[in-house]
Biotite code that builds the C-alpha atoms (Angstrom):
import biotite.structure as struc

atoms = struc.array([
    struc.Atom([25.573, -78.994, 0.085], chain_id="A", res_id=1, res_name="MET", atom_name="CA", element="C"),
    struc.Atom([23.816, -75.568, 0.079], chain_id="A", res_id=2, res_name="ALA", atom_name="CA", element="C"),
    struc.Atom([20.355, -76.815, -1.297], chain_id="A", res_id=3, res_name="ASP", atom_name="CA", element="C"),
    struc.Atom([20.382, -79.142, 1.603], chain_id="A", res_id=4, res_name="GLU", atom_name="CA", element="C"),
    struc.Atom([21.309, -76.584, 4.215], chain_id="A", res_id=5, res_name="LEU", atom_name="CA", element="C"),
    struc.Atom([18.075, -74.030, 2.356], chain_id="A", res_id=6, res_name="THR", atom_name="CA", element="C"),
    struc.Atom([15.838, -77.007, 2.477], chain_id="A", res_id=7, res_name="GLU", atom_name="CA", element="C"),
    struc.Atom([16.766, -78.016, 6.089], chain_id="A", res_id=8, res_name="ASN", atom_name="CA", element="C"),
    struc.Atom([17.311, -74.447, 8.116], chain_id="A", res_id=9, res_name="THR", atom_name="CA", element="C"),
    struc.Atom([14.179, -73.334, 10.286], chain_id="A", res_id=10, res_name="ILE", atom_name="CA", element="C"),
    struc.Atom([12.633, -70.932, 8.802], chain_id="A", res_id=11, res_name="GLN", atom_name="CA", element="C"),
    struc.Atom([11.606, -68.009, 11.652], chain_id="A", res_id=12, res_name="ALA", atom_name="CA", element="C"),
    struc.Atom([8.163, -67.963, 11.777], chain_id="A", res_id=13, res_name="PRO", atom_name="CA", element="C"),
    struc.Atom([6.902, -64.008, 10.318], chain_id="A", res_id=14, res_name="GLU", atom_name="CA", element="C"),
    struc.Atom([6.272, -61.998, 12.665], chain_id="A", res_id=15, res_name="ILE", atom_name="CA", element="C"),
    struc.Atom([2.319, -60.613, 12.752], chain_id="A", res_id=16, res_name="VAL", atom_name="CA", element="C"),
    struc.Atom([2.711, -56.718, 14.538], chain_id="A", res_id=17, res_name="LYS", atom_name="CA", element="C"),
    struc.Atom([-0.560, -56.763, 16.327], chain_id="A", res_id=18, res_name="LYS", atom_name="CA", element="C"),
    struc.Atom([-2.489, -53.206, 17.692], chain_id="A", res_id=19, res_name="SER", atom_name="CA", element="C"),
    struc.Atom([-2.728, -53.266, 21.355], chain_id="A", res_id=20, res_name="LEU", atom_name="CA", element="C"),
    struc.Atom([-5.802, -51.140, 20.574], chain_id="A", res_id=21, res_name="GLU", atom_name="CA", element="C"),
    struc.Atom([-9.060, -52.572, 19.545], chain_id="A", res_id=22, res_name="PRO", atom_name="CA", element="C"),
    struc.Atom([-10.522, -51.407, 16.515], chain_id="A", res_id=23, res_name="ALA", atom_name="CA", element="C"),
    struc.Atom([-12.249, -47.842, 16.417], chain_id="A", res_id=24, res_name="SER", atom_name="CA", element="C"),
    struc.Atom([-15.932, -48.354, 17.270], chain_id="A", res_id=25, res_name="ARG", atom_name="CA", element="C"),
    struc.Atom([-16.667, -44.739, 17.533], chain_id="A", res_id=26, res_name="GLY", atom_name="CA", element="C"),
    struc.Atom([-16.189, -42.574, 20.610], chain_id="A", res_id=27, res_name="ILE", atom_name="CA", element="C"),
    struc.Atom([-17.276, -44.332, 23.499], chain_id="A", res_id=28, res_name="PRO", atom_name="CA", element="C"),
    struc.Atom([-20.219, -43.696, 25.400], chain_id="A", res_id=29, res_name="SER", atom_name="CA", element="C"),
    struc.Atom([-18.741, -43.062, 28.882], chain_id="A", res_id=30, res_name="LYS", atom_name="CA", element="C"),
    struc.Atom([-16.614, -40.226, 27.137], chain_id="A", res_id=31, res_name="GLU", atom_name="CA", element="C"),
    struc.Atom([-19.395, -38.814, 25.624], chain_id="A", res_id=32, res_name="SER", atom_name="CA", element="C"),
    struc.Atom([-22.486, -36.225, 25.162], chain_id="A", res_id=33, res_name="LEU", atom_name="CA", element="C"),
    struc.Atom([-25.651, -36.563, 23.370], chain_id="A", res_id=34, res_name="TRP", atom_name="CA", element="C"),
    struc.Atom([-25.265, -33.614, 21.689], chain_id="A", res_id=35, res_name="PHE", atom_name="CA", element="C"),
    struc.Atom([-27.452, -32.582, 18.586], chain_id="A", res_id=36, res_name="HIS", atom_name="CA", element="C"),
    struc.Atom([-27.846, -28.627, 18.315], chain_id="A", res_id=37, res_name="TYR", atom_name="CA", element="C"),
    struc.Atom([-31.440, -29.283, 16.442], chain_id="A", res_id=38, res_name="ASN", atom_name="CA", element="C"),
    struc.Atom([-32.585, -32.013, 18.759], chain_id="A", res_id=39, res_name="LYS", atom_name="CA", element="C"),
    struc.Atom([-31.596, -30.606, 22.084], chain_id="A", res_id=40, res_name="LEU", atom_name="CA", element="C"),
    struc.Atom([-34.300, -31.203, 25.106], chain_id="A", res_id=41, res_name="PRO", atom_name="CA", element="C"),
    struc.Atom([-35.269, -27.849, 25.296], chain_id="A", res_id=42, res_name="MET", atom_name="CA", element="C"),
    struc.Atom([-35.731, -24.255, 23.503], chain_id="A", res_id=43, res_name="SER", atom_name="CA", element="C"),
    struc.Atom([-32.506, -21.878, 23.590], chain_id="A", res_id=44, res_name="LEU", atom_name="CA", element="C"),
    struc.Atom([-34.895, -19.154, 24.774], chain_id="A", res_id=45, res_name="GLN", atom_name="CA", element="C"),
    struc.Atom([-36.408, -21.094, 27.874], chain_id="A", res_id=46, res_name="GLY", atom_name="CA", element="C"),
    struc.Atom([-34.925, -22.193, 31.502], chain_id="A", res_id=47, res_name="ARG", atom_name="CA", element="C"),
    struc.Atom([-33.487, -25.502, 31.805], chain_id="A", res_id=48, res_name="TRP", atom_name="CA", element="C"),
    struc.Atom([-34.010, -27.530, 34.369], chain_id="A", res_id=49, res_name="GLU", atom_name="CA", element="C"),
    struc.Atom([-31.700, -30.282, 35.770], chain_id="A", res_id=50, res_name="THR", atom_name="CA", element="C"),
    struc.Atom([-33.290, -33.158, 33.822], chain_id="A", res_id=51, res_name="ASP", atom_name="CA", element="C"),
    struc.Atom([-32.665, -31.026, 30.991], chain_id="A", res_id=52, res_name="ASP", atom_name="CA", element="C"),
    struc.Atom([-29.337, -30.739, 31.538], chain_id="A", res_id=53, res_name="ILE", atom_name="CA", element="C"),
    struc.Atom([-29.135, -34.400, 32.249], chain_id="A", res_id=54, res_name="LEU", atom_name="CA", element="C"),
    struc.Atom([-30.060, -35.657, 29.554], chain_id="A", res_id=55, res_name="LYS", atom_name="CA", element="C"),
    struc.Atom([-27.248, -34.579, 27.837], chain_id="A", res_id=56, res_name="LEU", atom_name="CA", element="C"),
    struc.Atom([-24.904, -36.812, 29.679], chain_id="A", res_id=57, res_name="VAL", atom_name="CA", element="C"),
    struc.Atom([-27.000, -39.592, 30.569], chain_id="A", res_id=58, res_name="PHE", atom_name="CA", element="C"),
    struc.Atom([-29.692, -39.634, 27.184], chain_id="A", res_id=59, res_name="PRO", atom_name="CA", element="C"),
    struc.Atom([-32.948, -41.582, 28.781], chain_id="A", res_id=60, res_name="PRO", atom_name="CA", element="C"),
    struc.Atom([-32.933, -43.555, 25.350], chain_id="A", res_id=61, res_name="GLN", atom_name="CA", element="C"),
    struc.Atom([-30.387, -45.323, 25.517], chain_id="A", res_id=62, res_name="PHE", atom_name="CA", element="C"),
    struc.Atom([-29.214, -44.932, 29.505], chain_id="A", res_id=63, res_name="LYS", atom_name="CA", element="C"),
    struc.Atom([-32.466, -44.648, 31.332], chain_id="A", res_id=64, res_name="LYS", atom_name="CA", element="C"),
    struc.Atom([-31.924, -46.417, 34.827], chain_id="A", res_id=65, res_name="ALA", atom_name="CA", element="C"),
    struc.Atom([-28.970, -43.707, 34.849], chain_id="A", res_id=66, res_name="GLN", atom_name="CA", element="C"),
    struc.Atom([-30.371, -40.804, 33.998], chain_id="A", res_id=67, res_name="PHE", atom_name="CA", element="C"),
    struc.Atom([-33.250, -40.930, 36.660], chain_id="A", res_id=68, res_name="HIS", atom_name="CA", element="C"),
    struc.Atom([-30.478, -42.136, 39.444], chain_id="A", res_id=69, res_name="ILE", atom_name="CA", element="C"),
    struc.Atom([-28.330, -39.109, 38.394], chain_id="A", res_id=70, res_name="ALA", atom_name="CA", element="C"),
    struc.Atom([-31.655, -37.133, 39.053], chain_id="A", res_id=71, res_name="GLY", atom_name="CA", element="C"),
    struc.Atom([-32.528, -38.207, 42.262], chain_id="A", res_id=72, res_name="LYS", atom_name="CA", element="C"),
    struc.Atom([-28.247, -37.667, 43.739], chain_id="A", res_id=73, res_name="LEU", atom_name="CA", element="C"),
    struc.Atom([-28.680, -33.853, 42.762], chain_id="A", res_id=74, res_name="LEU", atom_name="CA", element="C"),
    struc.Atom([-31.962, -33.455, 44.144], chain_id="A", res_id=75, res_name="THR", atom_name="CA", element="C"),
    struc.Atom([-30.304, -35.300, 46.774], chain_id="A", res_id=76, res_name="TYR", atom_name="CA", element="C"),
    struc.Atom([-27.281, -33.330, 47.301], chain_id="A", res_id=77, res_name="LEU", atom_name="CA", element="C"),
    struc.Atom([-29.596, -30.115, 46.084], chain_id="A", res_id=78, res_name="SER", atom_name="CA", element="C"),
    struc.Atom([-30.778, -30.108, 49.996], chain_id="A", res_id=79, res_name="LEU", atom_name="CA", element="C"),
    struc.Atom([-27.266, -31.079, 51.588], chain_id="A", res_id=80, res_name="GLU", atom_name="CA", element="C"),
    struc.Atom([-23.791, -29.221, 51.295], chain_id="A", res_id=81, res_name="GLU", atom_name="CA", element="C"),
    struc.Atom([-22.164, -32.503, 51.496], chain_id="A", res_id=82, res_name="GLU", atom_name="CA", element="C"),
    struc.Atom([-22.926, -36.846, 51.342], chain_id="A", res_id=83, res_name="ALA", atom_name="CA", element="C"),
    struc.Atom([-20.443, -39.458, 52.799], chain_id="A", res_id=84, res_name="THR", atom_name="CA", element="C"),
    struc.Atom([-20.238, -42.335, 51.313], chain_id="A", res_id=85, res_name="GLY", atom_name="CA", element="C"),
    struc.Atom([-21.615, -43.906, 53.855], chain_id="A", res_id=86, res_name="ASP", atom_name="CA", element="C"),
    struc.Atom([-24.409, -41.011, 54.076], chain_id="A", res_id=87, res_name="GLN", atom_name="CA", element="C"),
    struc.Atom([-24.525, -41.879, 50.094], chain_id="A", res_id=88, res_name="VAL", atom_name="CA", element="C"),
    struc.Atom([-25.700, -45.099, 50.582], chain_id="A", res_id=89, res_name="SER", atom_name="CA", element="C"),
    struc.Atom([-27.831, -45.237, 53.055], chain_id="A", res_id=90, res_name="GLN", atom_name="CA", element="C"),
    struc.Atom([-30.507, -43.150, 50.711], chain_id="A", res_id=91, res_name="TRP", atom_name="CA", element="C"),
    struc.Atom([-29.603, -45.378, 47.988], chain_id="A", res_id=92, res_name="ALA", atom_name="CA", element="C"),
    struc.Atom([-30.735, -48.446, 49.933], chain_id="A", res_id=93, res_name="THR", atom_name="CA", element="C"),
    struc.Atom([-33.657, -45.916, 51.129], chain_id="A", res_id=94, res_name="LYS", atom_name="CA", element="C"),
    struc.Atom([-34.426, -45.124, 47.748], chain_id="A", res_id=95, res_name="ASN", atom_name="CA", element="C"),
    struc.Atom([-34.405, -48.811, 46.414], chain_id="A", res_id=96, res_name="GLN", atom_name="CA", element="C"),
    struc.Atom([-31.618, -47.436, 44.187], chain_id="A", res_id=97, res_name="ILE", atom_name="CA", element="C"),
    struc.Atom([-28.824, -50.440, 43.148], chain_id="A", res_id=98, res_name="PRO", atom_name="CA", element="C"),
    struc.Atom([-25.285, -49.100, 44.977], chain_id="A", res_id=99, res_name="LEU", atom_name="CA", element="C"),
    struc.Atom([-23.667, -50.732, 42.291], chain_id="A", res_id=100, res_name="SER", atom_name="CA", element="C"),
    struc.Atom([-25.521, -48.457, 39.360], chain_id="A", res_id=101, res_name="THR", atom_name="CA", element="C"),
    struc.Atom([-25.221, -45.559, 41.253], chain_id="A", res_id=102, res_name="LEU", atom_name="CA", element="C"),
    struc.Atom([-21.150, -46.279, 42.106], chain_id="A", res_id=103, res_name="ARG", atom_name="CA", element="C"),
    struc.Atom([-20.133, -47.807, 39.172], chain_id="A", res_id=104, res_name="ASN", atom_name="CA", element="C"),
    struc.Atom([-21.908, -45.925, 36.633], chain_id="A", res_id=105, res_name="LEU", atom_name="CA", element="C"),
    struc.Atom([-23.245, -42.375, 37.742], chain_id="A", res_id=106, res_name="VAL", atom_name="CA", element="C"),
    struc.Atom([-20.956, -40.937, 40.380], chain_id="A", res_id=107, res_name="VAL", atom_name="CA", element="C"),
    struc.Atom([-18.220, -41.519, 38.280], chain_id="A", res_id=108, res_name="PRO", atom_name="CA", element="C"),
    struc.Atom([-19.795, -40.302, 35.458], chain_id="A", res_id=109, res_name="ARG", atom_name="CA", element="C"),
    struc.Atom([-21.012, -36.896, 37.247], chain_id="A", res_id=110, res_name="MET", atom_name="CA", element="C"),
    struc.Atom([-17.423, -36.533, 38.738], chain_id="A", res_id=111, res_name="ILE", atom_name="CA", element="C"),
    struc.Atom([-16.118, -36.731, 35.379], chain_id="A", res_id=112, res_name="ALA", atom_name="CA", element="C"),
    struc.Atom([-18.631, -34.331, 33.410], chain_id="A", res_id=113, res_name="THR", atom_name="CA", element="C"),
    struc.Atom([-18.261, -31.766, 36.532], chain_id="A", res_id=114, res_name="GLY", atom_name="CA", element="C"),
    struc.Atom([-21.199, -32.277, 37.768], chain_id="A", res_id=115, res_name="PHE", atom_name="CA", element="C"),
    struc.Atom([-20.305, -33.138, 41.573], chain_id="A", res_id=116, res_name="LEU", atom_name="CA", element="C"),
    struc.Atom([-16.753, -32.817, 42.981], chain_id="A", res_id=117, res_name="SER", atom_name="CA", element="C"),
    struc.Atom([-15.092, -35.927, 45.648], chain_id="A", res_id=118, res_name="ARG", atom_name="CA", element="C"),
    struc.Atom([-13.213, -34.134, 48.236], chain_id="A", res_id=119, res_name="GLU", atom_name="CA", element="C"),
    struc.Atom([-11.485, -35.377, 51.409], chain_id="A", res_id=120, res_name="ARG", atom_name="CA", element="C"),
    struc.Atom([-12.763, -33.701, 54.254], chain_id="A", res_id=121, res_name="LYS", atom_name="CA", element="C"),
    struc.Atom([-9.909, -32.513, 56.213], chain_id="A", res_id=122, res_name="ASN", atom_name="CA", element="C"),
    struc.Atom([-10.737, -31.105, 59.677], chain_id="A", res_id=123, res_name="PRO", atom_name="CA", element="C"),
    struc.Atom([-7.131, -31.035, 61.189], chain_id="A", res_id=124, res_name="THR", atom_name="CA", element="C"),
    struc.Atom([-5.325, -29.432, 58.365], chain_id="A", res_id=125, res_name="GLY", atom_name="CA", element="C"),
    struc.Atom([-3.161, -32.307, 57.507], chain_id="A", res_id=126, res_name="GLN", atom_name="CA", element="C"),
    struc.Atom([-2.489, -32.626, 53.832], chain_id="A", res_id=127, res_name="THR", atom_name="CA", element="C"),
    struc.Atom([-4.710, -33.408, 51.488], chain_id="A", res_id=128, res_name="ASP", atom_name="CA", element="C"),
    struc.Atom([-3.654, -36.882, 50.595], chain_id="A", res_id=129, res_name="LYS", atom_name="CA", element="C"),
    struc.Atom([-4.324, -38.021, 54.447], chain_id="A", res_id=130, res_name="ASP", atom_name="CA", element="C"),
    struc.Atom([-6.224, -41.131, 53.781], chain_id="A", res_id=131, res_name="LYS", atom_name="CA", element="C"),
    struc.Atom([-7.577, -40.999, 57.619], chain_id="A", res_id=132, res_name="ARG", atom_name="CA", element="C"),
    struc.Atom([-10.117, -38.808, 56.526], chain_id="A", res_id=133, res_name="HIS", atom_name="CA", element="C"),
    struc.Atom([-13.920, -39.721, 54.285], chain_id="A", res_id=134, res_name="GLU", atom_name="CA", element="C"),
    struc.Atom([-14.626, -38.630, 51.355], chain_id="A", res_id=135, res_name="MET", atom_name="CA", element="C"),
    struc.Atom([-17.152, -36.389, 50.280], chain_id="A", res_id=136, res_name="VAL", atom_name="CA", element="C"),
    struc.Atom([-19.203, -35.661, 47.622], chain_id="A", res_id=137, res_name="LEU", atom_name="CA", element="C"),
    struc.Atom([-20.853, -31.895, 46.832], chain_id="A", res_id=138, res_name="LYS", atom_name="CA", element="C"),
    struc.Atom([-22.590, -30.123, 43.647], chain_id="A", res_id=139, res_name="ILE", atom_name="CA", element="C"),
    struc.Atom([-19.698, -28.892, 41.214], chain_id="A", res_id=140, res_name="SER", atom_name="CA", element="C"),
    struc.Atom([-20.139, -25.717, 38.673], chain_id="A", res_id=141, res_name="SER", atom_name="CA", element="C"),
    struc.Atom([-17.292, -27.575, 36.658], chain_id="A", res_id=142, res_name="LYS", atom_name="CA", element="C"),
    struc.Atom([-19.859, -28.688, 34.392], chain_id="A", res_id=143, res_name="PHE", atom_name="CA", element="C"),
    struc.Atom([-21.045, -24.963, 33.688], chain_id="A", res_id=144, res_name="GLY", atom_name="CA", element="C"),
    struc.Atom([-17.957, -23.693, 33.462], chain_id="A", res_id=145, res_name="GLU", atom_name="CA", element="C"),
    struc.Atom([-16.448, -25.778, 31.243], chain_id="A", res_id=146, res_name="ALA", atom_name="CA", element="C"),
    struc.Atom([-19.450, -24.993, 28.832], chain_id="A", res_id=147, res_name="LEU", atom_name="CA", element="C"),
    struc.Atom([-19.188, -21.504, 29.379], chain_id="A", res_id=148, res_name="LYS", atom_name="CA", element="C"),
    struc.Atom([-15.722, -21.527, 28.651], chain_id="A", res_id=149, res_name="HIS", atom_name="CA", element="C"),
    struc.Atom([-15.638, -23.559, 25.223], chain_id="A", res_id=150, res_name="ILE", atom_name="CA", element="C"),
    struc.Atom([-18.666, -22.006, 23.963], chain_id="A", res_id=151, res_name="GLY", atom_name="CA", element="C"),
    struc.Atom([-17.056, -18.415, 24.749], chain_id="A", res_id=152, res_name="GLY", atom_name="CA", element="C"),
    struc.Atom([-13.213, -19.600, 22.775], chain_id="A", res_id=153, res_name="GLU", atom_name="CA", element="C"),
    struc.Atom([-15.514, -20.754, 19.884], chain_id="A", res_id=154, res_name="TRP", atom_name="CA", element="C"),
    struc.Atom([-17.030, -17.193, 19.568], chain_id="A", res_id=155, res_name="SER", atom_name="CA", element="C"),
    struc.Atom([-14.211, -15.461, 20.049], chain_id="A", res_id=156, res_name="SER", atom_name="CA", element="C"),
    struc.Atom([-12.666, -17.705, 16.848], chain_id="A", res_id=157, res_name="ILE", atom_name="CA", element="C"),
    struc.Atom([-15.441, -17.301, 14.704], chain_id="A", res_id=158, res_name="VAL", atom_name="CA", element="C"),
    struc.Atom([-15.670, -13.789, 15.075], chain_id="A", res_id=159, res_name="GLU", atom_name="CA", element="C"),
    struc.Atom([-11.675, -13.367, 14.642], chain_id="A", res_id=160, res_name="THR", atom_name="CA", element="C"),
    struc.Atom([-12.434, -15.194, 11.173], chain_id="A", res_id=161, res_name="TRP", atom_name="CA", element="C"),
    struc.Atom([-14.976, -12.857, 10.274], chain_id="A", res_id=162, res_name="LYS", atom_name="CA", element="C"),
    struc.Atom([-12.969, -10.188, 10.705], chain_id="A", res_id=163, res_name="VAL", atom_name="CA", element="C"),
    struc.Atom([-9.663, -12.029, 8.604], chain_id="A", res_id=164, res_name="LYS", atom_name="CA", element="C"),
    struc.Atom([-12.324, -12.382, 6.095], chain_id="A", res_id=165, res_name="ARG", atom_name="CA", element="C"),
    struc.Atom([-13.062, -8.591, 6.053], chain_id="A", res_id=166, res_name="LYS", atom_name="CA", element="C"),
    struc.Atom([-9.568, -7.485, 5.881], chain_id="A", res_id=167, res_name="GLN", atom_name="CA", element="C"),
    struc.Atom([-8.274, -10.077, 3.248], chain_id="A", res_id=168, res_name="ASN", atom_name="CA", element="C"),
    struc.Atom([-11.218, -8.686, 1.051], chain_id="A", res_id=169, res_name="GLU", atom_name="CA", element="C"),
    struc.Atom([-9.992, -6.763, -2.127], chain_id="A", res_id=170, res_name="PRO", atom_name="CA", element="C"),
    struc.Atom([-10.818, -3.064, -2.096], chain_id="A", res_id=171, res_name="LYS", atom_name="CA", element="C"),
    struc.Atom([-12.772, -1.236, -4.533], chain_id="A", res_id=172, res_name="GLU", atom_name="CA", element="C"),
])
């Protein structure tokens, strides 16, 4: 009887745990900088131009169209203090730049890396989250500030290690 129960009992299927995360293929390109110290776009002694810095964020060998659009957008915004979405759309149409690439790839990446900032224009002094006022794009210095901070912190860490090594050396 006990054998009949085990034979006729429906076994529960094994629960297969599946990860919700996809298999890692490294850092997504949307989240990375193209930085190789020995292959920098310019010498460290020379003055870098906008295109040289953009090559770190939009490497032309992989993102040629985005690189060119980003360069043109920075040139446009350098002549203006700020630009609304309508102004950017008109500029893009005039310069035959695909709006989908500009709005979906270039502008979000430039905001995320700190080249641009997106702010809500608020002439009446109401709260910043008041959606009745349009958004504007401005050139931002956050990219440079972040890299300066990172570089300064790294130099400080290296100097601290050197001092600690000297303190721990056996005295003769």
